[in-house]
C-alpha positions in Angstrom: -26.4 14.8 -7.4 -29.0 12.6 -5.6 -27.2 10.2 -3.1 -28.3 7.5 -0.9 -26.1 6.5 2.0 -26.6 3.3 4.1 -25.7 3.0 7.8 -25.7 6.8 7.9 -27.4 7.5 11.2 -24.0 7.8 13.0 -20.2 7.6 12.6 -18.7 7.5 9.1 -22.1 7.3 7.4 -23.4 10.4 9.0 -20.2 12.3 8.1 -20.6 11.1 4.5 -24.1 12.4 4.4 -22.9 15.7 5.9 -20.1 16.0 3.4 -22.5 15.5 0.5 -25.0 18.0 1.9 -22.3 20.5 2.5 -21.3 20.2 -1.2 -24.8 21.0 -2.2 -26.1 17.5 -3.0 -29.4 16.0 -2.0 -28.9 13.1 0.3 -31.0 10.3 1.8 -29.7 9.2 5.2 -30.7 5.6 5.6 -30.2 3.2 8.5 -31.7 0.1 10.1 -32.3 2.5 13.1 -35.1 4.7 11.5 -35.3 7.0 14.4 -31.6 7.7 14.5 -31.6 8.1 10.7 -34.5 10.7 10.9 -32.7 12.5 13.6 -29.4 12.9 11.7 -31.4 13.8 8.5 -33.3 16.5 10.5 -30.0 17.9 11.7 -28.7 18.0 8.1 -32.0 19.3 6.7 -32.4 16.3 4.4 -34.4 12.9 4.0 -34.0 10.2 6.6 -35.6 6.7 6.4 -35.4 3.0 7.2 -33.2 0.6 5.3 -32.1 -2.9 6.3 -29.3 -4.0 4.0 -30.1 -7.6 4.5 -33.7 -7.2 3.4 -34.1 -6.8 -0.4 -37.6 -5.5 -0.1 -36.5 -2.9 2.5 -33.7 -1.7 0.1 -36.1 -1.5 -2.9 -38.7 0.4 -0.9 -36.1 2.9 0.5 -34.8 3.5 -3.0 -38.3 4.0 -4.4 -39.0 6.5 -1.6 -35.8 8.4 -2.3 -36.5 8.6 -6.1 -40.1 9.7 -5.4 -38.8 12.5 -3.0 -35.5 13.5 -4.6 -35.5 12.3 -8.2 -33.4 9.7 -9.9 -30.4 8.4 -8.0 -26.9 9.5 -9.1 -24.8 7.8 -6.4 -25.2 5.0 -3.9 -22.9 4.8 -0.9 -22.9 1.3 0.8 -21.5 2.2 4.2 -23.5 0.0 6.7 -21.2 -2.2 8.7 -20.6 -4.1 12.0 -17.8 -5.6 13.9 -17.2 -8.1 16.8 -13.8 -9.2 18.2 -12.3 -12.3 19.5 -9.3 -14.7 19.2 -9.6 -16.7 15.9 -10.1 -20.1 17.6 -12.8 -18.8 19.8 -14.9 -16.9 17.2 -18.4 -18.3 16.9 -20.6 -19.0 13.9 -22.7 -16.1 14.9 -19.6 -13.8 14.9 -18.8 -15.0 11.3 -22.3 -14.8 10.0 -23.0 -11.4 11.4 -19.9 -9.8 9.9 -20.2 -11.6 6.6 -23.9 -10.9 6.3 -23.9 -7.1 7.1 -20.5 -6.2 5.7 -20.4 -8.3 2.6 -23.9 -9.6 1.7 -25.4 -6.1 2.5 -23.0 -4.5 0.0 -23.9 -7.2 -2.5 -27.7 -6.7 -2.1 -27.4 -2.9 -2.2 -25.1 -3.0 -5.0 -27.5 -5.1 -7.1 -30.3 -2.6 -6.4 -28.0 0.4 -7.1 -26.8 -1.2 -10.4 -30.3 -1.6 -11.6 -31.3 2.0 -10.8 -28.1 3.7 -12.0 -28.1 1.6 -15.1 -31.5 2.8 -16.3 -30.6 6.3 -15.1 -27.7 6.4 -17.6 -25.0 5.7 -15.0 -23.6 7.0 -11.9 -21.3 6.0 -8.9 -21.3 3.4 -6.2 -18.8 3.7 -3.3 -18.5 0.9 -0.7 -17.1 1.2 2.7 -14.4 -1.5 3.2 -11.5 -1.2 5.6 -7.8 -1.3 6.1 -8.6 -4.8 7.3 -9.7 -5.5 3.6 -6.1 -5.0 2.6 -4.1 -6.1 5.7 -5.0 -9.5 7.2 -2.9 -8.8 10.3 -5.7 -7.2 12.2 -5.7 -8.8 15.7 -8.9 -10.5 16.9 -10.7 -9.6 13.7 -10.3 -12.6 11.4 -14.0 -12.7 10.5 -14.2 -9.0 9.9 -11.0 -9.2 7.7 -12.7 -11.8 5.6 -15.9 -9.7 5.3 -13.8 -6.6 4.2 -11.6 -8.5 1.8 -14.8 -9.6 0.3 -16.0 -6.0 -0.2 -12.7 -5.1 -2.0 -13.0 -8.1 -4.3 -16.7 -7.4 -4.9 -16.0 -3.8 -5.7 -13.5 -4.8 -8.4 -15.9 -7.3 -9.9 -18.8 -4.8 -9.9 -16.5 -2.1 -11.5 -15.5 -4.4 -14.3 -19.0 -5.6 -15.0 -20.9 -2.3 -14.6 -18.5 -0.1 -16.6 -20.5 -0.6 -19.8 -23.4 0.9 -18.0 -21.4 4.0 -17.2 -21.4 3.0 -13.5 -18.1 3.5 -11.6 -17.6 1.4 -8.5 -14.9 2.1 -5.9 -14.4 1.6 -2.2 -12.6 3.3 0.7 -10.5 1.5 3.2 -10.4 3.5 6.4 -8.0 2.9 9.3 -8.5 3.6 13.0 -11.5 6.0 12.8 -12.8 7.6 16.0 -16.5 6.5 16.1 -18.8 4.8 18.6 -18.0 1.5 16.9 -14.2 2.2 17.6 -15.0 2.9 21.2 -16.5 -0.6 21.5 -13.5 -2.1 19.8 -11.2 -0.2 22.1 -12.9 -1.8 25.1 -12.9 -5.3 23.5 -9.2 -5.2 22.5 -8.2 -3.9 26.0 -10.0 -6.7 27.6 -8.6 -9.2 25.2 -5.0 -7.9 25.8 -5.4 -7.3 29.4 -4.3 -3.6 29.1 -6.1 -0.3 29.4 -8.2 1.4 26.8 -5.7 4.3 26.6 -2.9 1.9 25.9 -4.8 0.3 23.0 -5.6 3.8 21.7 -1.9 4.7 21.9 -1.0 1.5 20.0 -3.4 2.5 17.3 -1.9 6.1 17.1 1.7 4.7 17.0 0.7 2.4 14.1 -0.5 5.5 12.2 2.4 7.6 10.6 0.4 10.8 10.7 0.2 10.2 14.4 -3.5 10.7 15.2 -6.7 8.8 15.0 -8.8 9.2 11.9 -11.9 11.3 11.9 -15.2 10.2 10.1 -14.9 13.4 8.0 -11.4 12.2 6.8 -13.3 9.2 5.2 -16.3 11.2 4.1 -14.2 13.7 2.0 -12.7 10.8 0.1 -16.1 9.2 -0.6 -17.4 12.6 -1.9 -14.4 12.7 -4.2 -14.9 9.1 -5.6 -18.6 9.8 -6.3 -17.9 13.1 -8.1 -16.6 14.3 -11.5 -13.2 14.6 -10.2 -13.0 10.8 -10.0 -14.6 10.3 -13.4 -11.9 8.0 -14.7 -11.4 6.0 -11.5 -13.1 2.7 -11.1 -12.3 -0.6 -9.3 -10.1 1.2 -6.7 -9.8 0.5 -3.0 -8.7 3.9 -1.7 -6.5 3.6 1.4 -7.6 6.4 3.9 -5.6 5.4 6.9 -2.9 8.0 7.7 -0.2 5.6 6.4 -1.0 2.7 8.6 -1.0 0.4 5.6 0.5 1.4 2.3 0.1 -0.7 -0.9 
């Protein structure tokens, strides 16, 4: 399988790339930070390149490069995402636009490019990274992020219905409290907003997780690998909760 992963220089994206490489697939590690993408790709022995999910020409150019180097694409993983935090009444227009643009519009732009290519290749799989916040609105200080991730879940369902005749399956994963550099920033932000320590926030998150630990990026990556593979051949339109039981639906 030839796979393109966005936002793959670090965190969940890097783990997704690692999981696919470990399973014997050819992977393109893409990120807006080209230097970091190449560094991760070099570590994994694969292809790394620049891709800006808000620039259609960048998305197309990266996909062209991948198909020139690896062959036709079989799976596209739209993972790139951002977050900021703040009380609802104090969120700025920039907060809203940044989260909605990268998290939702980026999945839309990449999904269109993936659909065109997978459609002419005879089908394939698209997996989008949503969030537990795409299922549970009660996420403190994250109203704008919640909106962007609910959008990803809805878009995934719409894509799945419309692209099924092209033999393209579309699903998303909804991670919980994942231990990444993005989470470290969120720990600091929430601690400041609540007036408590970072460790106290971390313990709140663990206490909110029935499996009683923070999630790892590889916990998510293994599920993405499954959804893109033959084992999920009759699954489409799903938003798979990967959160240790923090939210059950």
